[in-house]
C-alpha positions as CSV (number, residue, x, y, z in Angstrom):
1,M,86.5,166.5,82.3
2,A,88.3,168.0,78.8
3,G,90.7,165.9,76.9
4,V,94.4,166.3,76.5
5,E,95.7,169.5,75.3
6,S,96.8,169.3,71.7
7,T,99.8,171.5,71.7
8,G,103.3,170.1,70.8
9,S,104.6,170.5,74.3
10,N,102.4,168.3,75.6
11,P,104.4,165.0,75.7
12,D,101.3,162.6,75.7
13,V,100.5,164.1,72.5
14,S,104.0,163.8,71.2
15,L,104.4,160.5,72.0
16,L,101.1,159.7,70.5
17,Y,102.1,161.1,67.0
18,D,105.8,159.4,67.2
19,I,104.2,155.8,67.7
20,N,101.3,156.2,65.4
21,G,103.0,157.7,63.0
22,L,105.0,154.6,62.4
23,A,101.5,153.0,61.3
24,A,101.4,155.7,58.5
25,D,105.0,154.7,57.1
26,A,104.4,150.6,57.6
27,P,102.8,148.7,54.7
28,H,99.5,147.7,54.8
29,W,99.3,144.1,55.8
30,F,101.7,145.2,58.7
31,D,99.2,147.7,60.0
32,R,96.7,144.7,59.6
33,V,98.7,142.6,61.8
34,M,99.2,145.1,64.5
35,E,95.2,145.9,64.5
36,W,94.4,142.1,64.8
37,T,97.6,141.6,67.6
38,G,96.1,145.0,69.7
39,E,92.7,143.8,69.5
40,Y,92.7,139.9,69.8
41,G,96.5,138.4,69.5
42,I,98.1,139.4,72.9
43,L,94.8,138.2,74.8
44,A,94.9,135.1,72.9
45,A,98.7,134.6,73.6
46,M,98.0,135.2,77.3
47,A,95.6,132.7,77.5
48,L,98.0,129.9,75.8
49,L,100.8,131.4,78.1
50,M,98.5,130.6,81.1
51,V,97.8,127.0,79.8
52,W,101.5,126.4,79.5
53,C,102.2,127.9,82.9
54,W,99.3,125.5,84.5
55,W,100.6,122.4,82.7
56,G,104.1,123.2,84.2
57,V,103.0,124.5,88.1
58,R,100.8,121.2,88.2
59,R,104.2,119.7,88.7
60,R,105.7,121.5,91.3
61,E,105.5,120.6,95.2
62,D,103.8,123.7,95.6
63,A,101.4,123.1,93.1
64,P,97.8,124.2,94.5
65,S,99.3,127.4,95.6
66,G,100.9,128.0,91.7
67,V,97.5,127.1,90.3
68,A,95.4,129.3,92.8
69,G,97.7,132.2,91.4
70,L,96.8,131.1,87.9
71,V,92.8,131.0,89.0
72,W,93.6,134.8,90.4
73,A,95.1,136.0,87.2
74,P,91.4,136.1,85.2
75,L,89.2,136.9,88.4
76,A,91.8,140.2,89.0
77,A,91.4,141.1,85.4
78,G,87.9,141.1,85.3
79,I,87.7,143.2,88.5
80,A,90.2,145.7,87.1
81,V,88.2,146.0,84.3
82,L,85.0,146.3,86.6
83,L,86.6,149.2,88.1
84,N,87.6,151.1,84.9
85,V,83.8,151.8,84.4
86,P,83.6,154.4,87.1
87,I,86.9,155.4,86.2
88,R,86.1,156.0,82.3
89,G,82.8,157.6,83.5
90,F,84.7,160.4,86.0
91,V,87.7,161.3,83.6
92,E,85.3,161.2,80.3
93,R,88.5,161.7,78.2
94,P,87.7,161.2,74.2
95,R,89.4,158.8,71.9
96,P,92.6,160.6,70.7
97,F,91.4,160.9,67.1
98,V,88.4,163.0,68.3
99,D,90.6,165.9,69.4
100,H,93.8,165.3,66.9
101,R,93.6,165.3,63.2
102,G,96.3,163.3,61.3
103,L,95.9,160.1,63.2
104,E,96.4,156.9,61.3
105,V,93.2,154.9,63.0
106,L,93.4,151.3,62.5
107,V,90.2,150.4,64.3
108,D,86.8,151.9,63.7
109,G,83.7,152.3,65.9
110,K,85.4,153.1,69.1
111,T,83.1,155.6,70.5
112,D,83.6,155.1,74.0
113,F,85.9,156.8,76.4
114,S,89.9,156.8,76.3
115,F,91.0,156.5,80.2
116,V,92.2,154.3,80.7
117,S,92.9,151.4,78.4
118,D,90.9,148.3,78.9
119,H,93.0,146.3,76.9
120,S,96.2,147.5,78.8
121,T,94.4,147.0,81.8
122,M,93.4,143.5,81.3
123,A,96.7,142.2,79.7
124,M,99.0,143.7,82.5
125,A,96.9,142.1,85.3
126,L,97.1,138.9,83.6
127,G,100.9,139.4,83.4
128,V,101.5,140.3,87.0
129,G,98.7,137.5,87.8
130,I,101.0,134.8,85.8
131,F,104.0,136.3,87.9
132,V,102.6,135.4,91.2
133,A,102.1,131.8,90.1
134,D,105.3,131.6,88.4
135,R,108.0,134.3,87.8
136,R,109.5,133.2,84.4
137,F,106.0,132.9,82.7
138,G,105.2,136.0,84.5
139,L,107.8,138.2,83.2
140,A,106.8,136.8,79.4
141,G,103.0,138.2,80.4
142,I,104.5,141.4,81.3
143,A,106.5,141.7,78.0
144,L,103.1,140.7,76.3
145,A,101.4,143.4,78.4
146,F,103.8,146.3,77.3
147,L,103.3,145.0,73.5
148,E,99.5,145.2,74.0
149,G,100.1,149.1,75.4
150,F,102.1,149.7,72.3
151,C,100.0,148.2,70.0
152,R,97.2,150.0,71.1
153,V,98.9,153.9,70.6
154,Y,99.9,152.1,67.6
155,M,96.5,151.6,66.4
156,G,95.9,155.4,67.5
157,V,92.7,154.7,69.5
158,H,94.7,155.5,73.0
159,Y,97.0,157.8,74.5
160,P,100.1,156.7,76.2
161,S,98.9,158.2,79.4
162,D,95.6,155.8,78.7
163,V,97.9,152.9,78.6
164,I,100.2,153.7,81.6
165,G,96.7,154.1,83.6
166,G,96.0,150.6,82.5
167,F,99.2,149.4,83.8
168,A,99.0,150.9,86.9
169,L,95.3,149.7,87.6
170,G,95.8,146.0,86.8
171,T,98.9,145.7,88.7
172,A,97.6,147.6,91.7
173,V,94.4,145.2,91.9
174,V,96.1,142.2,91.5
175,L,98.9,142.8,94.1
176,L,96.5,144.6,96.5
177,L,94.0,141.7,96.7
178,A,96.4,138.9,95.9
179,P,96.9,138.1,99.6
180,A,93.2,138.0,100.3
181,A,92.7,136.1,97.0
182,M,95.6,133.6,97.7
183,A,94.3,133.0,101.1
184,L,90.6,132.0,99.9
185,L,91.7,130.0,96.6
186,T,94.9,128.2,97.8
187,P,92.5,125.9,100.2
188,L,90.0,125.4,97.5
189,T,92.7,124.1,95.1
190,R,94.0,122.1,97.6
191,A,91.1,120.5,98.4
192,V,90.8,119.8,94.6
193,A,94.0,118.3,94.5
194,D,92.9,115.7,97.0
195,T,89.7,114.6,95.1
196,P,90.6,111.6,92.8
197,R,88.6,112.9,89.6
198,A,89.4,116.5,89.5
199,G,93.0,116.2,91.3
200,W,94.6,116.2,87.9
201,L,93.7,119.8,87.4
202,V,95.8,120.8,90.1
203,R,98.6,118.4,90.6
204,A,99.9,116.5,87.2
205,P,99.4,112.7,87.4
206,G,102.7,110.8,88.0
207,P,105.2,110.2,90.3
208,A,106.1,113.8,92.4
209,S,109.6,114.1,93.6
210,P,109.3,111.8,97.7
211,S,107.3,109.0,95.8
212,A,110.0,109.1,92.9
213,G,112.6,108.4,95.5
214,S,110.5,105.6,97.3
215,R,110.0,104.0,94.2
216,A,113.6,103.9,93.3
217,S,114.7,102.5,96.4
218,G,111.5,100.1,97.0
219,P,111.4,97.8,94.2
220,A,115.2,97.5,94.6
221,D,115.0,95.5,97.8
222,P,112.2,93.2,96.9
223,G,114.1,92.6,93.5
224,R,117.4,91.3,95.2
225,A,114.8,89.4,98.1
226,G,112.4,87.6,95.8
227,E,114.7,86.7,92.8
228,P,113.5,83.4,91.3
229,G,115.4,80.5,93.0
230,H,114.5,82.1,96.5
231,G,117.9,83.5,96.8
232,D,117.1,84.8,100.2
233,G,116.6,81.0,101.6
234,T,119.1,79.1,99.4
235,A,121.8,81.9,100.4
236,S,122.0,80.6,103.8
237,A,120.5,77.5,103.6
238,P,123.4,75.6,101.9
239,H,126.0,76.8,104.8
240,A,123.7,75.4,107.7
241,P,123.5,71.7,106.1
242,G,127.3,72.1,105.0
243,G,128.1,73.0,108.5
244,G,126.3,70.4,109.9
245,D,128.0,67.6,107.7
246,K,131.0,69.1,108.9
247,D,129.9,68.5,112.5
248,L,128.5,65.0,111.9
249,A,132.0,63.8,110.3
250,A,133.5,65.3,113.4
């Protein structure tokens, strides 16, 4: 299929030039930062965000379902990228710098097709997948995905519509397949949580809320009943002999 029209009336091309034009006016070091961020930095930040989310999700009462959501996130991203292979082959849109002159291209060697953006697809799939596990961390992940899309256009390697298509593909794969995926993964994470060696991967070691309550009430009674001096027996024992002496005296 043909590429995007190069007329100025095309909003996709106009927005491409507007965003990519920022790279021409930016310092060289800033372009290098954006290049690294768009190629590797956002996905690395997503991985760190997932680890952080996993660390917190394990402490929740519904830890198995939360961990299952985190497992589903990278699986969904991989499925979305695989689905993009036939989409790219069908659309066959060239990279924007092939059809449009004057772009500031920050990354060389991009010879494959442009629609849809793999980076945007993976980033949004990871962000929405994290949202399935934890909304707070998921919102941060989705924000990172939007930054990824901006970087891809800023770098001159994708049209804005490539990025939007990637966002739609990643979101659709995560949400449409999530019910079946969670139905399969949640029993698996529950089984792992019950194992003595690998259970820490799903549940954080340490007291949960119910056991913390029982632990707080448990030691209190033995502490009172088992004090040195045998307070439980001597508290009543003096009364019995004392009462007996009064009876004998009477």
